Backbone as ProteinMPNN parsed JSONL, in Angstrom:
{"seq_chain_A": "MAIEWYSCANCGKAVRSGDGNPSSYGCSKADFHNWSELGEVGRKNYSCSNCGLVIQADGNPSSYGCSEGSFHNWSELGEVGSRSYSCSNCGAIVQADGNPSSYGCPGGYHNWSEL", "coords_chain_A": {"N_chain_A": [[0.846, -1.194, 0.0], [0.532, 2.234, -0.784], [2.109, 5.106, 0.675], [0.51, 7.962, 1.778], [0.122, 11.56, 1.775], [-1.624, 13.635, 4.071], [-3.521, 16.521, 4.89], [-4.737, 18.755, 7.398], [-7.479, 20.819, 7.219], [-8.262, 22.487, 9.214], [-6.238, 22.909, 11.25], [-3.811, 22.818, 9.902], [-1.938, 20.819, 10.132], [0.165, 18.265, 8.804], [0.339, 14.895, 7.857], [1.692, 11.604, 7.247], [0.319, 8.619, 5.962], [-0.28, 5.162, 5.616], [-2.508, 3.765, 5.892], [-4.99, 4.785, 5.099], [-7.322, 7.47, 5.899], [-6.055, 9.433, 8.579], [-6.484, 9.445, 12.205], [-9.207, 11.374, 13.425], [-9.169, 12.692, 15.792], [-7.749, 15.045, 18.171], [-7.2, 17.568, 17.08], [-5.809, 20.818, 17.085], [-7.155, 23.184, 16.609], [-9.87, 22.818, 16.246], [-12.766, 20.758, 16.991], [-12.35, 18.335, 15.687], [-9.994, 16.862, 13.359], [-9.957, 17.819, 9.926], [-9.387, 16.108, 7.389], [-7.667, 16.106, 4.253], [-6.686, 14.305, 1.42], [-3.536, 14.559, -0.005], [-1.81, 13.331, -1.791], [0.565, 10.811, -2.978], [3.557, 10.141, -1.101], [6.666, 11.347, -2.241], [9.541, 12.186, -4.356], [10.015, 14.894, -4.812], [10.183, 18.21, -3.559], [7.562, 20.274, -2.371], [5.959, 23.402, -1.808], [3.409, 25.258, -0.17], [2.14, 28.378, -0.927], [0.183, 29.685, 0.472], [-0.274, 28.554, 3.106], [2.216, 27.652, 3.92], [2.94, 24.998, 4.193], [5.112, 22.259, 3.659], [5.751, 19.527, 1.641], [6.66, 16.255, 0.331], [6.369, 14.928, -2.834], [5.625, 13.066, -5.877], [4.23, 14.127, -7.978], [2.214, 17.044, -8.78], [0.698, 18.03, -5.8], [-2.618, 17.56, -4.358], [-4.91, 20.299, -4.268], [-6.74, 20.675, -2.268], [-7.769, 21.242, 1.178], [-6.331, 23.311, 2.497], [-5.259, 25.247, 5.233], [-5.144, 27.99, 5.377], [-6.381, 29.235, 3.283], [-8.719, 28.957, 0.57], [-7.708, 26.985, -1.092], [-4.721, 24.962, -1.488], [-1.764, 26.396, -2.835], [0.531, 25.28, -4.697], [4.091, 25.174, -5.165], [6.778, 23.812, -6.923], [9.765, 22.906, -5.401], [12.048, 21.521, -5.972], [14.146, 18.542, -6.326], [14.194, 16.052, -3.724], [16.866, 15.771, -1.452], [20.065, 15.288, 0.196], [21.051, 17.309, 1.817], [20.286, 19.848, 4.239], [18.13, 22.673, 4.144], [17.048, 25.882, 5.221], [14.415, 28.256, 5.306], [14.599, 31.685, 5.77], [12.471, 33.421, 5.783], [9.979, 32.059, 6.195], [10.497, 29.855, 7.777], [10.48, 27.244, 6.861], [11.843, 23.986, 6.324], [13.783, 22.02, 4.212], [14.989, 19.066, 2.549], [17.517, 18.85, 0.255], [19.704, 18.633, -2.644], [20.773, 20.809, -3.827], [20.404, 24.415, -3.961], [17.082, 25.104, -3.139], [14.083, 26.064, -5.015], [12.989, 29.478, -5.003], [10.343, 30.126, -5.068], [6.9, 29.993, -3.817], [6.691, 30.746, -1.127], [5.045, 31.825, 1.819], [5.858, 34.271, 2.772], [6.568, 35.829, 0.625], [9.153, 35.37, -1.108], [11.116, 32.406, -0.887], [14.029, 32.382, 1.119], [16.725, 30.753, 1.181], [19.023, 29.043, 3.322], [21.782, 26.974, 3.815], [21.852, 24.452, 6.262]], "CA_chain_A": [[0.0, 0.0, 0.0], [1.292, 3.48, -0.893], [2.01, 6.06, 1.789], [-0.111, 9.193, 1.291], [0.102, 12.764, 2.602], [-2.919, 14.208, 4.436], [-3.417, 17.79, 5.623], [-5.95, 19.161, 8.094], [-7.901, 22.168, 6.823], [-8.505, 23.29, 10.418], [-5.025, 23.3, 11.985], [-2.653, 22.86, 9.018], [-1.03, 19.697, 10.361], [0.315, 17.299, 7.726], [0.814, 13.581, 8.296], [1.771, 10.537, 6.25], [-0.387, 7.431, 6.402], [-0.448, 4.071, 4.671], [-3.733, 3.069, 6.298], [-6.163, 5.622, 4.863], [-7.418, 8.697, 6.689], [-5.584, 9.378, 9.966], [-7.491, 9.696, 13.238], [-9.754, 12.73, 13.438], [-9.038, 13.258, 17.136], [-6.536, 15.752, 18.555], [-6.966, 18.805, 16.339], [-5.541, 21.938, 17.992], [-7.96, 24.356, 16.243], [-11.293, 22.469, 16.145], [-13.089, 19.516, 17.702], [-11.814, 17.209, 14.94], [-9.246, 17.138, 12.13], [-10.681, 17.761, 8.663], [-8.299, 15.66, 6.532], [-7.727, 16.01, 2.794], [-5.569, 13.553, 0.867], [-2.75, 15.396, -0.909], [-1.146, 12.492, -2.783], [1.602, 9.904, -2.491], [4.876, 10.648, -0.725], [7.549, 11.186, -3.394], [10.926, 12.648, -4.385], [10.132, 16.331, -5.077], [9.684, 19.086, -2.503], [6.546, 21.254, -2.751], [5.607, 24.363, -0.762], [2.179, 26.008, -0.397], [2.358, 29.8, -0.649], [-0.865, 30.181, 1.368], [-0.132, 28.109, 4.497], [3.607, 27.344, 4.228], [3.16, 23.561, 4.3], [6.084, 21.668, 2.747], [5.651, 18.075, 1.563], [7.409, 15.63, -0.746], [5.479, 14.159, -3.694], [6.157, 12.881, -7.224], [3.468, 14.988, -8.873], [1.59, 18.177, -8.1], [-0.249, 17.571, -4.776], [-3.987, 18.072, -4.405], [-5.036, 21.653, -3.733], [-7.738, 20.707, -1.192], [-7.375, 21.102, 2.574], [-5.437, 24.361, 2.992], [-5.753, 25.873, 6.468], [-5.052, 29.453, 5.287], [-7.077, 29.727, 2.107], [-9.639, 27.967, 0.028], [-6.953, 25.903, -1.709], [-3.263, 25.036, -1.513], [-1.15, 26.931, -4.046], [1.811, 24.589, -4.624], [5.235, 25.444, -6.023], [7.803, 22.782, -6.821], [11.025, 23.454, -4.902], [13.153, 20.729, -6.494], [14.283, 17.156, -5.873], [14.616, 15.758, -2.358], [18.284, 15.435, -1.415], [20.687, 14.902, 1.465], [21.449, 18.481, 2.613], [19.153, 20.579, 4.808], [18.034, 24.099, 3.893], [16.017, 26.56, 5.993], [14.002, 29.555, 4.762], [14.59, 32.713, 6.819], [11.195, 34.149, 5.745], [8.83, 31.306, 6.718], [10.932, 28.806, 8.695], [10.413, 25.914, 6.246], [13.092, 23.231, 6.193], [13.706, 20.98, 3.188], [16.179, 18.296, 2.221], [17.795, 18.989, -1.177], [21.136, 18.577, -2.965], [21.148, 22.141, -4.283], [19.515, 25.454, -3.45], [15.705, 24.927, -3.614], [13.443, 27.199, -5.671], [12.553, 30.543, -4.095], [8.892, 30.316, -5.195], [5.996, 29.268, -2.931], [6.838, 31.154, 0.272], [4.008, 32.741, 2.29], [6.479, 35.555, 3.047], [7.013, 36.429, -0.637], [10.061, 34.418, -1.738], [11.988, 31.673, 0.033], [15.414, 32.806, 1.232], [17.292, 29.523, 1.72], [20.379, 28.93, 3.843], [22.099, 25.581, 4.149], [22.053, 24.245, 7.719]], "C_chain_A": [[0.886, 1.25, 0.0], [1.095, 4.339, 0.353], [1.56, 7.392, 1.204], [0.081, 10.329, 2.29], [-1.348, 13.172, 2.851], [-2.67, 15.527, 5.145], [-4.768, 18.115, 6.232], [-6.268, 20.606, 7.719], [-8.141, 23.062, 8.029], [-7.206, 23.811, 11.03], [-3.769, 23.357, 11.126], [-1.665, 21.728, 9.216], [-1.011, 18.788, 9.146], [0.891, 16.011, 8.288], [0.886, 12.647, 7.101], [1.07, 9.315, 6.815], [-0.456, 6.421, 5.271], [-1.726, 3.314, 4.919], [-4.99, 3.882, 6.052], [-6.154, 6.837, 5.76], [-6.893, 8.499, 8.104], [-6.734, 9.645, 10.938], [-7.932, 11.157, 13.21], [-9.579, 13.421, 14.78], [-7.731, 14.029, 17.308], [-6.232, 17.011, 17.77], [-6.811, 19.971, 17.312], [-6.437, 23.156, 17.729], [-9.456, 24.082, 16.188], [-11.53, 21.17, 16.913], [-12.455, 18.296, 17.035], [-10.972, 17.703, 13.766], [-10.183, 17.009, 10.941], [-9.655, 17.425, 7.581], [-8.644, 15.728, 5.058], [-6.494, 15.25, 2.339], [-4.855, 14.413, -0.163], [-2.085, 14.605, -2.023], [-0.064, 11.64, -2.143], [2.886, 10.642, -2.134], [5.83, 10.364, -1.883], [8.896, 11.857, -3.234], [11.109, 14.116, -4.759], [9.535, 17.104, -3.919], [8.672, 20.067, -3.095], [6.232, 22.13, -1.549], [4.315, 25.075, -1.151], [2.404, 27.463, -0.002], [1.275, 30.395, 0.244], [-0.581, 29.829, 2.827], [1.301, 27.769, 4.891], [3.924, 25.869, 4.372], [4.161, 23.103, 3.251], [5.923, 20.159, 2.817], [6.508, 17.577, 0.412], [6.45, 14.724, -1.526], [6.139, 13.996, -5.062], [5.452, 13.748, -8.249], [2.827, 16.097, -8.08], [0.561, 17.675, -7.077], [-1.637, 18.18, -4.977], [-4.042, 19.456, -3.763], [-6.017, 21.746, -2.568], [-7.101, 20.645, 0.189], [-6.428, 22.145, 3.11], [-6.055, 25.047, 4.204], [-5.777, 27.399, 6.391], [-5.766, 30.046, 4.076], [-8.026, 28.663, 1.61], [-8.888, 26.745, -0.498], [-5.454, 26.096, -1.494], [-2.825, 25.611, -2.859], [0.304, 26.435, -4.052], [2.839, 25.134, -5.612], [6.237, 24.315, -5.821], [9.122, 23.433, -6.444], [12.237, 22.725, -5.456], [13.18, 19.343, -5.879], [14.695, 17.083, -4.401], [16.075, 15.317, -2.408], [18.769, 15.15, -0.009], [21.118, 16.083, 2.338], [20.2, 19.236, 3.063], [19.271, 22.069, 4.532], [16.88, 24.662, 4.702], [15.71, 27.904, 5.346], [13.902, 30.56, 5.908], [13.274, 33.497, 6.844], [10.053, 33.386, 6.411], [9.211, 30.184, 7.672], [10.878, 27.397, 8.125], [11.801, 25.3, 6.187], [12.863, 22.137, 5.164], [15.046, 20.286, 3.055], [16.362, 18.372, 0.708], [19.296, 18.872, -1.398], [21.657, 19.893, -3.495], [20.147, 23.139, -3.756], [18.099, 25.255, -4.003], [15.175, 26.206, -4.279], [12.98, 28.216, -4.63], [11.045, 30.758, -4.132], [8.127, 29.536, -4.13], [6.097, 29.624, -1.466], [5.686, 32.073, 0.669], [4.547, 34.14, 2.57], [6.991, 36.256, 1.799], [7.855, 35.443, -1.42], [10.865, 33.705, -0.663], [13.395, 32.254, -0.037], [16.149, 31.67, 1.948], [18.725, 29.696, 2.203], [20.621, 27.463, 4.178], [22.384, 25.478, 5.641], [23.313, 23.437, 7.954]], "O_chain_A": [[1.885, 1.301, 0.718], [0.046, 4.298, 0.994], [2.156, 7.891, 0.25], [0.19, 10.099, 3.495], [-2.194, 13.07, 1.962], [-1.719, 15.648, 5.917], [-5.812, 17.796, 5.663], [-5.437, 21.5, 7.881], [-8.217, 24.281, 7.881], [-7.078, 25.006, 11.299], [-2.753, 23.892, 11.57], [-0.645, 21.68, 8.529], [-2.047, 18.561, 8.521], [1.819, 16.034, 9.096], [0.232, 12.863, 6.081], [1.205, 9.004, 7.999], [-0.664, 6.781, 4.113], [-2.009, 2.328, 4.238], [-5.983, 3.68, 6.751], [-5.119, 7.202, 6.318], [-7.236, 7.518, 8.763], [-7.829, 10.028, 10.525], [-7.121, 12.058, 12.998], [-9.819, 14.624, 14.889], [-6.726, 13.709, 16.672], [-5.095, 17.482, 17.794], [-7.589, 20.1, 18.257], [-6.471, 24.073, 18.549], [-10.244, 25.023, 16.092], [-10.588, 20.563, 17.422], [-12.069, 17.341, 17.71], [-11.188, 18.796, 13.243], [-11.098, 16.185, 10.949], [-9.114, 18.319, 6.931], [-9.774, 15.442, 4.66], [-5.386, 15.513, 2.807], [-5.482, 14.938, -1.084], [-1.822, 15.151, -3.095], [0.194, 11.726, -0.943], [3.255, 11.629, -2.771], [5.813, 9.27, -2.446], [9.353, 12.079, -2.112], [12.236, 14.55, -5.0], [8.511, 16.711, -3.36], [8.885, 20.621, -4.174], [6.236, 21.662, -0.411], [4.134, 25.455, -2.307], [2.81, 27.749, 1.125], [1.437, 31.514, 0.73], [-0.639, 30.7, 3.695], [1.584, 27.611, 6.079], [5.071, 25.514, 4.646], [4.078, 23.505, 2.091], [5.952, 19.572, 3.899], [7.02, 18.365, -0.384], [5.798, 13.857, -0.944], [7.098, 14.7, -5.377], [6.029, 14.07, -9.288], [2.882, 16.103, -6.85], [-0.366, 16.959, -7.455], [-1.799, 19.182, -5.673], [-3.3, 19.741, -2.823], [-6.116, 22.799, -1.938], [-6.027, 20.068, 0.359], [-5.763, 21.888, 4.114], [-7.238, 25.388, 4.196], [-6.371, 28.043, 7.256], [-5.741, 31.262, 3.883], [-8.112, 27.58, 2.188], [-9.36, 25.615, -0.373], [-4.971, 27.218, -1.34], [-3.44, 25.343, -3.89], [1.191, 27.077, -3.491], [2.508, 25.503, -6.739], [6.513, 23.911, -4.691], [9.554, 24.393, -7.083], [13.346, 23.258, -5.416], [12.356, 19.006, -5.028], [15.438, 17.928, -3.903], [16.472, 14.575, -3.306], [17.981, 14.81, 0.873], [21.511, 15.881, 3.487], [19.189, 19.261, 2.361], [20.344, 22.659, 4.66], [15.85, 24.006, 4.859], [16.614, 28.608, 4.893], [13.207, 30.318, 6.895], [12.989, 34.173, 7.832], [9.241, 33.985, 7.117], [8.335, 29.611, 8.319], [11.197, 26.44, 8.832], [12.802, 25.998, 6.023], [11.872, 21.411, 5.231], [16.092, 20.836, 3.397], [15.46, 18.0, -0.042], [20.076, 18.997, -0.454], [22.87, 20.078, -3.602], [19.14, 22.753, -3.163], [17.923, 25.238, -5.222], [15.748, 27.284, -4.122], [12.623, 27.85, -3.51], [10.515, 31.502, -3.307], [8.627, 28.544, -3.6], [5.622, 28.86, -0.625], [5.373, 33.011, -0.065], [3.777, 35.1, 2.603], [7.778, 37.196, 1.909], [7.344, 34.75, -2.3], [11.251, 34.304, 0.341], [13.891, 32.577, -1.116], [16.189, 31.631, 3.177], [19.53, 30.393, 1.586], [19.762, 26.798, 4.756], [23.077, 26.322, 6.209], [23.66, 23.154, 9.1]]}, "name": "protein", "num_of_chains": 1, "seq": "MAIEWYSCANCGKAVRSGDGNPSSYGCSKADFHNWSELGEVGRKNYSCSNCGLVIQADGNPSSYGCSEGSFHNWSELGEVGSRSYSCSNCGAIVQADGNPSSYGCPGGYHNWSEL"}
């Protein structure tokens, strides 16, 4: 069974699950999580410019389930790699082998520094 990404439209939490929808209990912003399936875990980094969520997928993730807007607005940051980068504008951290794309930052543009 494939491992899928899920995001909660209420609190913005993202989890990976191979068993279908994660538990609805424990949402920090509402009585229950409101999960949306984003797609399979993959080898490219993506960032949502609305909520700042960063996930790894092979294709463009689903736009449903954004906690900061009606829909996720994804930008591809590049291939997953072995070095860690942090954005000084939004705090996102990604694993990449080269400088990730600057697009998709809720703070305007990602400003990456290698950790």
